[in-house]
MARBA-3410 file (N, C-alpha, C, O; in Angstrom, 1 decimal):
120
9.9,-8.8,3.8,8.9,-8.0,3.1,9.2,-7.9,1.6,10.4,-7.9,1.3 ~ 8.2,-8.0,0.8,8.4,-8.0,-0.7,7.5,-6.8,-1.2,6.4,-6.7,-0.9 ~ 8.1,-6.1,-2.1,7.4,-5.1,-2.9,6.9,-5.8,-4.1,7.7,-6.1,-5.0 ~ 5.6,-6.1,-4.2,5.0,-6.8,-5.3,4.8,-5.8,-6.5,4.9,-6.3,-7.7 ~ 4.7,-4.5,-6.3,4.5,-3.6,-7.4,4.1,-2.2,-6.9,3.5,-2.0,-5.8
4.4,-1.3,-7.8,3.9,0.1,-7.7,3.2,0.4,-9.0,3.8,0.2,-10.1 ~ 1.9,0.8,-8.9,1.1,0.8,-10.1,0.6,2.2,-10.3,0.2,2.9,-9.3 ~ 0.5,2.6,-11.5,-0.1,3.9,-11.9,-1.6,3.8,-11.7,-2.2,2.8,-11.8 ~ -2.2,5.0,-11.3,-3.7,5.0,-11.2,-4.2,5.9,-12.4,-3.8,7.0,-12.5 ~ -5.1,5.3,-13.1,-5.6,6.0,-14.3,-6.2,7.4,-14.0,-6.9,7.6,-13.0
-5.8,8.4,-14.8,-6.3,9.7,-14.7,-6.0,10.4,-13.4,-6.6,11.4,-13.0 ~ -4.9,10.0,-12.7,-4.5,10.7,-11.5,-3.0,10.4,-11.3,-2.6,9.4,-10.7 ~ -2.2,11.4,-11.7,-0.7,11.2,-11.6,-0.2,11.4,-10.2,1.0,11.1,-9.9 ~ -1.0,11.9,-9.3,-0.6,12.2,-7.9,-0.8,11.0,-7.0,-0.6,11.1,-5.8 ~ -1.4,9.9,-7.5,-1.7,8.7,-6.7,-1.2,7.5,-7.3,-1.2,7.3,-8.6
-0.6,6.6,-6.5,-0.2,5.3,-7.0,-0.7,4.2,-6.0,-1.1,4.5,-4.9 ~ -0.9,3.0,-6.6,-1.3,1.9,-5.8,0.0,1.1,-5.5,0.7,0.7,-6.4 ~ 0.2,0.7,-4.2,1.3,0.0,-3.8,0.9,-1.4,-3.3,-0.1,-1.5,-2.6 ~ 1.6,-2.4,-3.7,1.3,-3.8,-3.2,2.5,-4.4,-2.5,3.6,-4.5,-3.1 ~ 2.3,-4.7,-1.2,3.4,-5.3,-0.4,3.0,-6.6,0.2,1.8,-6.9,0.4
3.9,-7.5,0.4,3.7,-8.7,1.2,4.6,-8.7,2.4,5.8,-8.6,2.2 ~ 4.0,-8.9,3.5,4.8,-8.9,4.8,4.8,-10.4,5.3,3.9,-11.2,5.1 ~ 5.9,-10.8,6.0,6.0,-12.1,6.6,5.5,-12.1,8.0,6.0,-12.8,8.9 ~ 4.4,-11.4,8.2,3.8,-11.3,9.5,2.2,-11.3,9.3,1.8,-10.9,8.2 ~ 1.5,-11.7,10.3,0.0,-11.7,10.2,-0.5,-10.3,10.2,0.1,-9.4,10.7
-1.7,-10.0,9.6,-2.2,-8.7,9.4,-2.3,-7.9,10.8,-2.1,-6.7,10.8 ~ -2.7,-8.6,11.8,-2.9,-7.9,13.1,-1.5,-7.4,13.7,-1.6,-6.6,14.6 ~ -0.4,-7.8,13.1,0.9,-7.4,13.6,1.4,-6.2,12.8,2.5,-5.6,13.1 ~ 0.7,-5.8,11.7,1.2,-4.8,10.8,0.4,-3.5,11.1,-0.9,-3.5,10.8 ~ 1.0,-2.5,11.6,0.4,-1.2,11.8,0.4,-0.4,10.5,1.5,0.3,10.2
-0.6,-0.4,9.7,-0.6,0.2,8.4,-0.4,1.7,8.5,0.2,2.4,7.6 ~ -0.8,2.3,9.6,-0.6,3.8,9.8,0.8,4.2,10.0,1.1,5.4,9.9 ~ 1.7,3.2,10.1,3.2,3.6,10.2,3.9,3.5,8.9,5.0,3.9,8.8 ~ 3.1,3.1,7.8,3.7,3.1,6.5,3.7,4.6,6.0,2.6,5.2,6.0 ~ 4.9,5.1,5.6,5.0,6.5,5.3,6.2,6.8,4.5,7.0,5.9,4.2
6.4,8.1,4.1,7.6,8.6,3.5,7.9,9.9,4.2,7.0,10.7,4.5 ~ 9.2,10.2,4.4,9.6,11.5,5.0,9.3,12.6,4.1,9.4,12.5,2.9 ~ 8.9,13.7,4.6,8.7,15.0,3.9,9.5,16.1,4.6,9.1,16.5,5.7 ~ 10.6,16.5,4.0,11.5,17.5,4.6,10.6,18.8,5.0,9.8,19.2,4.2 ~ 10.9,19.3,6.2,10.2,20.5,6.6,8.8,20.3,7.2,8.2,21.3,7.6
8.3,19.1,7.2,7.0,18.9,7.7,7.1,18.0,9.0,7.9,17.1,9.1 ~ 6.2,18.2,9.9,6.1,17.3,11.1,5.7,15.9,10.6,4.9,15.7,9.6 ~ 6.2,14.9,11.3,5.9,13.5,11.0,4.4,13.2,10.9,4.0,12.4,10.1 ~ 3.6,13.9,11.7,2.2,13.7,11.7,1.5,14.1,10.4,0.3,13.8,10.2 ~ 2.2,14.9,9.6,1.7,15.4,8.4,2.1,14.7,7.1,1.8,15.0,6.0
2.9,13.6,7.3,3.4,12.8,6.2,2.3,12.0,5.7,1.4,11.6,6.4 ~ 2.4,11.6,4.4,1.4,10.7,3.8,1.4,9.4,4.4,2.5,8.8,4.8 ~ 0.2,8.7,4.4,0.1,7.4,4.9,-0.9,6.7,3.9,-1.5,7.3,3.1 ~ -1.0,5.3,4.0,-1.8,4.6,3.1,-3.3,5.1,3.1,-3.8,5.5,4.1 ~ -3.9,5.0,2.0,-5.3,5.3,1.8,-6.1,4.1,1.3,-5.6,3.5,0.3
-7.2,3.8,1.9,-8.1,2.8,1.4,-7.4,1.4,1.2,-7.5,0.8,0.2 ~ -6.7,1.0,2.3,-6.0,-0.3,2.2,-6.9,-1.5,2.1,-8.0,-1.5,2.7 ~ -6.4,-2.5,1.4,-7.2,-3.7,1.2,-6.2,-4.9,1.5,-5.0,-4.8,1.1 ~ -6.7,-5.9,2.2,-5.9,-7.1,2.4,-6.3,-8.1,1.3,-7.5,-8.3,1.0 ~ -5.3,-8.8,0.7,-5.6,-9.7,-0.4,-5.2,-11.1,0.0,-4.5,-11.3,1.0
-5.8,-12.1,-0.7,-5.4,-13.5,-0.4,-3.9,-13.7,-0.9,-3.3,-12.7,-1.5 ~ -3.4,-14.8,-0.6,-1.9,-15.1,-0.9,-1.6,-14.8,-2.4,-0.5,-14.4,-2.7 ~ -2.5,-15.1,-3.3,-2.2,-15.0,-4.7,-2.5,-13.5,-5.2,-2.1,-13.2,-6.3 ~ -3.1,-12.7,-4.4,-3.4,-11.3,-4.7,-4.5,-11.2,-5.7,-4.6,-10.3,-6.5 ~ -5.5,-12.1,-5.6,-6.6,-12.1,-6.6,-7.9,-11.9,-5.9,-8.9,-11.7,-6.6
-8.0,-11.8,-4.6,-9.3,-11.7,-3.9,-9.1,-10.8,-2.7,-8.1,-10.9,-1.9 ~ -10.0,-9.9,-2.4,-10.0,-9.1,-1.2,-10.5,-9.9,-0.1,-11.6,-10.5,-0.1 ~ -9.7,-10.0,1.0,-10.1,-10.7,2.2,-10.3,-9.8,3.4,-10.7,-10.3,4.5 ~ -10.1,-8.5,3.3,-10.3,-7.6,4.4,-9.9,-6.2,4.0,-9.4,-5.9,2.9 ~ -10.2,-5.3,4.9,-9.9,-3.9,4.6,-9.6,-3.2,6.0,-9.4,-3.9,7.0
-9.5,-1.8,6.0,-9.1,-1.1,7.2,-10.1,-1.4,8.3,-9.7,-1.3,9.5 ~ -11.4,-1.7,8.0,-12.4,-1.9,9.0,-12.5,-3.4,9.5,-12.9,-3.7,10.6 ~ -12.1,-4.3,8.6,-12.1,-5.7,8.8,-10.8,-6.4,8.5,-10.6,-6.9,7.4 ~ -9.9,-6.3,9.5,-8.6,-6.9,9.3,-8.7,-8.5,9.4,-9.3,-9.0,10.4 ~ -8.2,-9.2,8.4,-8.4,-10.6,8.4,-7.6,-11.3,9.5,-6.5,-10.8,9.9
-8.1,-12.4,10.0,-7.3,-13.2,11.0,-7.0,-14.5,10.4,-7.4,-14.9,9.3 ~ -6.3,-15.3,11.1,-5.9,-16.7,10.7,-5.0,-16.7,9.5,-5.0,-17.6,8.7 ~ -4.2,-15.6,9.3,-3.3,-15.5,8.2,-1.8,-15.5,8.8,-1.6,-14.9,9.9 ~ -0.9,-16.1,8.1,0.5,-16.1,8.6,1.3,-15.0,7.9,2.3,-14.5,8.4 ~ 0.8,-14.6,6.7,1.5,-13.5,6.0,0.4,-12.4,5.7,-0.8,-12.7,5.8
0.9,-11.3,5.2,-0.1,-10.2,4.9,0.2,-9.7,3.5,1.4,-9.2,3.2 ~ -0.7,-9.8,2.6,-0.6,-9.2,1.3,-1.5,-7.9,1.3,-2.7,-8.1,1.4 ~ -0.9,-6.8,1.1,-1.6,-5.5,1.3,-1.5,-4.6,0.1,-0.4,-4.5,-0.5 ~ -2.6,-4.0,-0.3,-2.5,-3.0,-1.4,-3.2,-1.7,-0.8,-4.1,-1.8,0.0 ~ -2.6,-0.6,-1.2,-3.1,0.7,-0.7,-2.7,1.8,-1.7,-1.8,1.7,-2.4
-3.5,2.9,-1.7,-3.2,4.0,-2.5,-2.3,4.9,-1.6,-2.4,5.0,-0.4 ~ -1.4,5.6,-2.3,-0.5,6.5,-1.7,-0.4,7.8,-2.5,-0.2,7.7,-3.7 ~ -0.7,8.9,-1.9,-0.7,10.2,-2.6,0.7,10.9,-2.6,1.4,10.8,-1.6 ~ 1.1,11.5,-3.7,2.3,12.3,-3.8,3.5,11.5,-3.4,4.4,11.9,-2.7 ~ 3.6,10.3,-4.0,4.8,9.4,-3.8,6.0,10.0,-4.3,6.0,10.5,-5.5
7.1,10.0,-3.6,8.4,10.5,-4.0,9.3,9.3,-4.3,9.7,8.6,-3.4 ~ 9.5,9.0,-5.6,10.3,7.9,-6.0,11.8,7.9,-5.7,12.5,7.0,-5.8 ~ 12.2,9.1,-5.2,13.6,9.2,-4.9,13.9,8.9,-3.4,15.0,8.8,-2.9 ~ 12.8,8.6,-2.7,12.9,8.2,-1.3,12.3,6.9,-1.0,11.4,6.4,-1.7 ~ 12.8,6.2,0.0,12.2,4.9,0.3,10.9,5.0,1.1,10.5,6.1,1.6
10.1,4.0,1.1,8.9,3.9,1.9,9.2,3.2,3.2,9.9,2.2,3.2 ~ 8.8,3.8,4.3,9.1,3.3,5.6,7.9,2.4,6.0,6.7,2.8,5.9 ~ 8.1,1.2,6.5,7.1,0.3,6.9,7.5,-0.3,8.3,8.6,-0.1,8.7 ~ 6.5,-0.9,9.0,6.9,-1.5,10.3,7.9,-2.6,10.1,8.5,-3.0,11.1 ~ 8.1,-3.1,8.9,9.1,-4.2,8.7,10.4,-3.7,8.0,11.2,-4.5,7.6
10.6,-2.4,8.0,11.8,-1.8,7.4,11.5,-0.9,6.2,10.3,-0.7,5.9 ~ 12.5,-0.5,5.5,12.3,0.4,4.4,12.2,-0.4,3.1,12.7,-1.5,3.0 ~ 11.6,0.2,2.1,11.4,-0.4,0.8,11.8,0.6,-0.2,11.4,1.8,-0.2 ~ 12.7,0.2,-1.1,13.1,1.0,-2.3,12.0,0.9,-3.3,11.7,-0.3,-3.7 ~ 11.5,2.0,-3.8,10.4,1.9,-4.8,10.9,1.7,-6.2,12.0,2.1,-6.6
10.1,1.0,-7.0,10.4,0.8,-8.4,9.6,1.8,-9.2,8.7,2.4,-8.6 ~ 9.9,1.9,-10.4,9.1,2.8,-11.3,7.7,2.2,-11.4,7.6,0.9,-11.4 ~ 6.7,3.0,-11.5,5.4,2.5,-11.6,5.1,1.7,-12.9,5.7,2.1,-14.0 ~ 4.3,0.7,-12.8,3.9,0.0,-14.0,2.3,0.1,-14.1,1.7,0.6,-13.2 ~ 1.8,-0.4,-15.2,0.4,-0.5,-15.4,-0.3,-1.4,-14.3,0.3,-2.4,-13.9
-1.5,-1.0,-13.9,-2.2,-1.8,-13.0,-2.5,-3.2,-13.6,-3.1,-3.3,-14.7 ~ -2.1,-4.3,-12.9,-2.4,-5.6,-13.5,-3.9,-5.9,-13.5,-4.7,-5.3,-12.6 ~ -4.4,-6.6,-14.4,-5.9,-6.9,-14.6,-6.5,-7.5,-13.3,-7.6,-7.1,-12.9 ~ -5.7,-8.3,-12.6,-6.2,-8.9,-11.3,-6.6,-7.9,-10.3,-7.5,-8.1,-9.5 ~ -5.9,-6.7,-10.3,-6.2,-5.7,-9.4,-7.2,-4.7,-10.0,-8.0,-4.1,-9.2
-7.1,-4.5,-11.3,-8.0,-3.5,-11.9,-9.5,-4.0,-11.7,-10.4,-3.2,-11.6 ~ -9.7,-5.3,-11.6,-11.0,-5.9,-11.4,-11.5,-5.7,-10.0,-12.7,-5.8,-9.7 ~ -10.5,-5.5,-9.0,-10.8,-5.5,-7.6,-10.8,-4.1,-7.0,-11.7,-3.8,-6.1 ~ -9.9,-3.3,-7.4,-9.6,-2.0,-6.7,-10.0,-0.8,-7.5,-9.6,-0.7,-8.7 ~ -10.7,0.1,-6.9,-11.1,1.3,-7.6,-10.7,2.5,-6.7,-10.9,2.5,-5.4
-10.1,3.5,-7.2,-9.7,4.7,-6.5,-10.8,5.6,-6.2,-11.6,6.0,-7.1 ~ -11.0,6.0,-5.0,-12.0,7.0,-4.6,-11.2,8.1,-3.8,-10.5,7.8,-2.8 ~ -11.4,9.3,-4.2,-10.7,10.4,-3.5,-11.1,10.6,-2.1,-12.2,10.3,-1.7 ~ -10.1,10.9,-1.2,-10.5,11.2,0.2,-11.4,12.4,0.3,-11.4,13.3,-0.6 ~ -12.3,12.4,1.3,-13.2,13.5,1.5,-12.4,14.8,1.9,-13.1,15.8,2.1
END
């Protein structure tokens, strides 16, 4: 698994966009298991990805989302929003833990594709 980036979301300091590449097909990745521990809270209350999108290999085109998981892929390039990210803790994924990097500006290739919408 590769951490492609952690990106700031304009006008919202409590949300970041995370981009990961897994060496598994999308149907083998349970996105709901991606999380961070929160001391004193039940695991069911921990943050999970919001508004995930599946990208092509180059990360330039959306090929699926939470409702339409792409098939016929050997790897998975995934972007998702994550609320209240704690940079002192790793992110847990179905493929292991990920040490987070400091956030950077959203690359133009993603700014043209991904827009943040608050959960209801």
